[in-house]
N, C-alpha and C positions, 0 to 999 in steps of 0.2 A: 332556467339559465340565468347567469349572474352577469351584468355589465357595469362598466364604469364607464362615465361620461364625462368627459373633460371638456369643458367649454366656458370661457369667460364672460360670454353673453347669457346673462341671468335668464332672461325671456325666453330664449332658445334653449338654455339648459333644461328649465322648467317645463318646456313644451316636449323636449325628446323624453326626459324622465317620465312626464305623465303619458305620453304614447305608448311607450314600451312597457310601463307598469300595467296598463290597461291589457295588454298582450301576454300578460302574465310572468313578466322577466322581474328579477329582482334586482332594483337598480341602486347605485351608489354614484355619488357625482363630487366632482371638484372643480373649482372655478379659477384655480391659480396653479403656477408650477410647483410650488412647495407643498400643496395640499395633494395633489396629483403623486407627486414623488413619494410622500408618506405611504400613499394608499397601495401603490404597485410594490412596495415592499414588504408590507404588513399583510395584504390577502391576496388571493388568487381568482382571476376572472375568466370566463369564457370568452369574451369579447369586449376593447376597449374602443371608444368611440373618442377618437382624440384631434382636438383642434391646434392647429400648429401655433398660431397668434395667441400667446398667454400674456399676460401684464407684466409677469416676472420672470419669463424665459420664454424658450422656444419647445412647442411640442415635440420637435425633430429629437431634442435632448431627452426627452423622455422616452422615446422610440429607441433611443439609442441604449439607455437604462436597461430596458426591458430585454433588447436583444443581448447586451453584456451578461445579464443575468440567465441566459439559456431559456427563456421564458416561451411557454408554446401557446400562450395567449393570443387569440386573433386579434388585429389591430386594424381598424378602418380609420384612415384619416379623412375629416371633414375640414374644410378652409376657404376663406372667402377670395384667397389668393389663388385665382383660376391660372398659375403660371406653371407652365411645363417643366421648369426647373425644379420649383417645390416638389410636384408630382413623381419626376424620376429620381430627385434625393432621397424623398419617402418610401417610395417601393424599393431604392436599391440599399436603404437602410435596413429594410425588412417588413415594411406594412403589406399588410394583405391587400388592401383595397384604397381607393381614392375617390373621394366624392367632393366636387366643388359645390358652395353655397352660392345660391339659394337651392335647396332642394326639397323633394317632397318626402314626407315621413316615412310612407309606405316603400318607397325606394330604398331608404335608409334601412327599414328592417327586414326588407328582402336580402340586402347585400348582408346584413348582420346574420340572417338565418344561413344563407350560403357559406360564411365563413366558418358557423359553428357546426355546421353539417359536415364540411369539409375537416376541420380541425378533431372534432368529437366522434363521428359518425362514418368516417370515410367517404364523405359526399353523399351518404344516402338519406331518403326522405322517411324510410321507415326502417327500424331498428329492431330486432329479433333477438330474443334471449329463449332460446329452447322454444317453449309453447306460448311463450310471452311477447307480444309484438306492439310498437310505440308506433303511430303515425305523428310525425313531429309537426307536420304543417297544420294538421286539425286537432294534435293533441288529442289524440283518441287512444284508448287503451283497450288491448283485446287479449283474454287468454283462452286457447282453443277455440277461437271464433267467437267466443262470447263478449261483449264489450262491458267494461267495467267503469264506474263512475267513481271518479277521484277528487277531492277537495284541491284548489290551488297549491296549496303548500304539498300534499300527498304527490301531486303530480312532479313538482319539482324536486323531493327528496327521491323519488323513484328515478326520475332521468339524472339525477346526479350518480345514484349507486348504479345504475347500468352503464354510465360513461366510465364508472370506475369498478365494474365488476371485478370479482377475486381479489379486490385488493382491500386492505383493514384501512377502514376512514375513522379517526378520532371522532366524538360528538362535538369537541369543539370546532373543528374543521367544517363538519356537516352543518352545525349551526348558523356559524359565520356565511358559508357559503348561501344557505336558504336565505337567512334573514338579513343580511348585509347590515347597514349602519343601526338598525332597528335592535341589533343584539345588545346594543349597550344598555337597553333599557330592560333587560329579562334579568331577575334575580336568580334563577335557576335553570335547569335542563327541563323540567317536568313538561314544558309544553312540547319540545321535541321528543319526549319519551310517549306522550300521548299520540302525537303525528304518527311515530312510528309505528307504534301497536296498533292504532287503525289500519296501517296501510299493509302490515304483516297479515291482518286478519282478513282483508279484502282479498290479498294473493292467495292465500290459504284456502279461502273459501271458493274460489274459483278454479283452483288445482295448478297454481303455477308451480313449474319444476325448479324456478329459480326462487330464493326467497332471502329476507333479510336476518343474519345470522347475529347475534351478540357474541363479541370477542372480550372474554373478560380481562378489565383492566386495561383494555386499548380502545376499544368503540365497537364497528359494526363492520360487516362484510355481506356484500351481495354474491350469492352463489348457488350452486345447485344444493338441493335439500340433502 
């Protein structure tokens, strides 16, 4: 899952990023309004952690931009302002949740997980694609009740495909979603081809009825064989 953390307190920003990265999230960051506004127009995210008080603007305006663009990204506001007016304003604009500082990172992650489950997987903790089952909480994958082991990147690729099953996904969109800001350091898509090849092999080996199909000139699709 890919998240964007918009927070001007650098120590807190790094703390949230480190915590979520260790849990397997692809994390991108922005520490001001201008940077955040650019990223929400360039990339798509599963969830955005949004601070209201930014040095060059208001997080509420970022929220308005997202809603005006018809974005379906989950949004949780975090703010030191424990004001009922701010909370109501944010929720009325379209935020999915609100958390006042200070907070525990475990609670923030639980809320982010809940938003992603609701947005991407209809609120379920377990996702099924025929004989393929994904336990979102424990990040376990099973095919015909046989547990399979995936690398972190393979798991993220599979989850992205499952959440977009039967849709054609371009290799650029897939790479940007899975590798986030690090994509700028990559010269070719060889790393992506390698990950997909390994993932396809594992799915086939265990008899998955869904698999990754190459769509010539366009990208990939996760569909029934």
